[in-house]
N, C-alpha and C positions, 0 to 999 in steps of 0.2 A: 643581424637579428639575434636576440638573446634566446637561449634555450629555456624551456619551461622549468619551473622550480622542481626539485627532486620529488616532491610529493604529488605533482601533477599527474604523472603516469599512474602512480598507485591509486590515487583517487579516481582517475578517469576509468581505470579498469573496473571499478565497482559500479560505475554508472553508465557505461556504454562504450568504453574504449578511449584511446588517447586523443582521438579527433572529435570526441563528443562536444557538441556545441560550436564547432569550428566550421562545419560544412554549411551548404546552402539547402540541404534537403529539408523536407517538411518536419517540423518539430513533432516528436512522438505524441504529445497531447493533442495537437491539432489533427493528427491522423485519427485519434480516437474520436474526436468530435465529428469529423467528417464521416467516419464509419457509422456513428450513431445516427446522423442525419440521413444517410443512405438507407439504413435499416428502417427508420421511421417512414421514409418516403415509400419504400417498397412494401412495407407491411404496417400501415397506419392502424390497423385493427388490433395489433398485438402490443401489449404493454411491455416496456423494457424495464428490467431490474438493473439499475445502474449502480454498480459498485465502483464508480469512476475515480477520478483523480483528486477529489476533495475540493473542488471549486464550489463552495457553498453559495447559493443564491440568497439564502436566508440564514439568520442566526439559528443555532441549535435551540431546541426547546429549553425553557427555563429550568425544568427539572434536571436536564442533562448538564446544563451549565452550573447549577447549584451543587450537584454531586461532584463535578470536577473540582470546584472550589474547595469542597470539604476534603476530598481525597488527596489533593496535591501536597498537602503538608504532612501526610502520614509517612513515617519512616519505611513501613513495609511496602510502600509504593515507589520506592526509589531505585529498584533494580532495573536491569536491562529487560526491556519488554520481550525480546526474542529468546531469552532464557526461560521464561515462563515459571509459574509456580507449580508445585507438585500436583495440585488438583487439576490444573489445566492440562499438564502433560499426561496425566492418567486419563482424563476425559478424551484427549486427542488420540491416545493409543486405543482406547475402547472404540472410538468412532472409526479409526482406520481398520480395526479388526472386523467390526460389524459391516462396514460398507465395502471394504476392499479385500477382506480376508488376510490382511497383513498384520503380523505380530511385531510390535515395536517395544523396545525397552524404554518405558517412560522415565 
Protein backbone atom coordinates (compact mmCIF):
# COMPACT_ATOMS: atom_id res chain seq x y z
CA UNK A 1 0.00 0.00 0.00
CA UNK A 2 1.40 3.39 -0.99
CA UNK A 3 1.73 6.08 1.61
CA UNK A 4 -0.34 9.25 1.38
CA UNK A 5 1.17 12.16 -0.54
CA UNK A 6 3.27 14.54 1.59
CA UNK A 7 0.52 17.14 1.66
CA UNK A 8 -2.14 14.71 2.92
CA UNK A 9 -1.09 15.04 6.56
CA UNK A 10 -0.75 18.81 6.40
CA UNK A 11 -4.16 19.18 4.79
CA UNK A 12 -5.81 16.62 7.05
CA UNK A 13 -4.55 18.39 10.16
CA UNK A 14 -6.55 21.43 9.08
CA UNK A 15 -9.82 19.56 8.56
CA UNK A 16 -9.90 16.92 11.25
CA UNK A 17 -6.79 14.78 11.41
CA UNK A 18 -4.88 12.33 9.23
CA UNK A 19 -7.71 9.79 9.25
CA UNK A 20 -10.37 12.34 8.31
CA UNK A 21 -12.80 10.74 5.87
CA UNK A 22 -11.24 7.29 6.16
CA UNK A 23 -13.26 5.97 9.06
CA UNK A 24 -16.75 4.54 9.31
CA UNK A 25 -18.06 7.00 11.89
CA UNK A 26 -20.98 9.25 11.06
CA UNK A 27 -19.99 12.20 8.90
CA UNK A 28 -19.97 15.42 10.92
CA UNK A 29 -22.64 17.12 8.82
CA UNK A 30 -24.94 14.14 9.27
CA UNK A 31 -24.43 14.52 13.02
CA UNK A 32 -25.57 18.14 12.73
CA UNK A 33 -28.67 17.13 10.76
CA UNK A 34 -29.54 14.46 13.32
CA UNK A 35 -29.07 16.90 16.19
CA UNK A 36 -31.39 19.41 14.50
CA UNK A 37 -34.06 16.75 13.98
CA UNK A 38 -33.80 15.72 17.63
CA UNK A 39 -34.14 19.31 18.86
CA UNK A 40 -37.14 19.93 16.60
CA UNK A 41 -38.78 16.73 17.81
CA UNK A 42 -38.15 17.58 21.47
CA UNK A 43 -39.18 21.25 21.15
CA UNK A 44 -41.42 21.77 18.11
CA UNK A 45 -42.65 25.05 19.58
CA UNK A 46 -39.20 26.64 19.41
CA UNK A 47 -37.83 28.13 16.20
CA UNK A 48 -34.27 27.18 15.30
CA UNK A 49 -31.82 29.76 14.02
CA UNK A 50 -29.80 27.62 11.67
CA UNK A 51 -26.36 28.94 10.78
CA UNK A 52 -25.62 25.55 9.33
CA UNK A 53 -23.43 24.03 6.74
CA UNK A 54 -24.58 25.88 3.65
CA UNK A 55 -26.79 23.31 1.97
CA UNK A 56 -29.24 25.74 0.44
CA UNK A 57 -32.64 24.44 -0.50
CA UNK A 58 -33.42 27.53 -2.54
CA UNK A 59 -31.40 30.02 -4.54
CA UNK A 60 -30.29 33.16 -2.77
CA UNK A 61 -32.49 36.18 -3.27
CA UNK A 62 -32.02 38.02 -6.57
CA UNK A 63 -30.68 41.11 -4.78
CA UNK A 64 -27.98 39.00 -3.11
CA UNK A 65 -26.97 37.32 -6.36
CA UNK A 66 -26.89 40.64 -8.25
CA UNK A 67 -24.69 42.21 -5.57
CA UNK A 68 -22.30 39.26 -5.69
CA UNK A 69 -22.07 39.56 -9.47
CA UNK A 70 -21.15 43.24 -9.20
CA UNK A 71 -18.67 42.82 -6.36
CA UNK A 72 -16.73 39.83 -7.69
CA UNK A 73 -14.81 41.88 -10.26
CA UNK A 74 -13.69 44.64 -7.87
CA UNK A 75 -9.98 44.57 -7.03
CA UNK A 76 -10.63 45.60 -3.44
CA UNK A 77 -12.59 42.38 -2.93
CA UNK A 78 -9.70 40.10 -3.90
CA UNK A 79 -8.02 39.74 -0.48
CA UNK A 80 -8.22 36.85 1.92
CA UNK A 81 -11.49 36.98 3.79
CA UNK A 82 -9.95 35.97 7.10
CA UNK A 83 -7.61 38.97 7.09
CA UNK A 84 -10.53 41.39 7.03
CA UNK A 85 -10.57 45.07 6.19
CA UNK A 86 -9.72 47.69 8.80
CA UNK A 87 -13.36 48.71 9.30
CA UNK A 88 -14.35 45.11 10.04
CA UNK A 89 -11.44 44.56 12.41
CA UNK A 90 -12.26 47.75 14.30
CA UNK A 91 -15.95 46.82 14.52
CA UNK A 92 -15.01 43.33 15.76
CA UNK A 93 -12.71 44.83 18.41
CA UNK A 94 -15.48 47.19 19.58
CA UNK A 95 -17.93 44.28 19.73
CA UNK A 96 -15.54 42.14 21.79
CA UNK A 97 -14.93 45.05 24.18
CA UNK A 98 -18.63 45.80 24.57
CA UNK A 99 -19.87 42.23 24.92
CA UNK A 100 -16.95 40.46 26.60
CA UNK A 101 -14.85 43.28 28.06
CA UNK A 102 -11.87 42.12 25.99
CA UNK A 103 -9.50 44.66 24.47
CA UNK A 104 -8.13 43.64 21.09
CA UNK A 105 -5.62 45.27 18.77
CA UNK A 106 -7.66 45.63 15.58
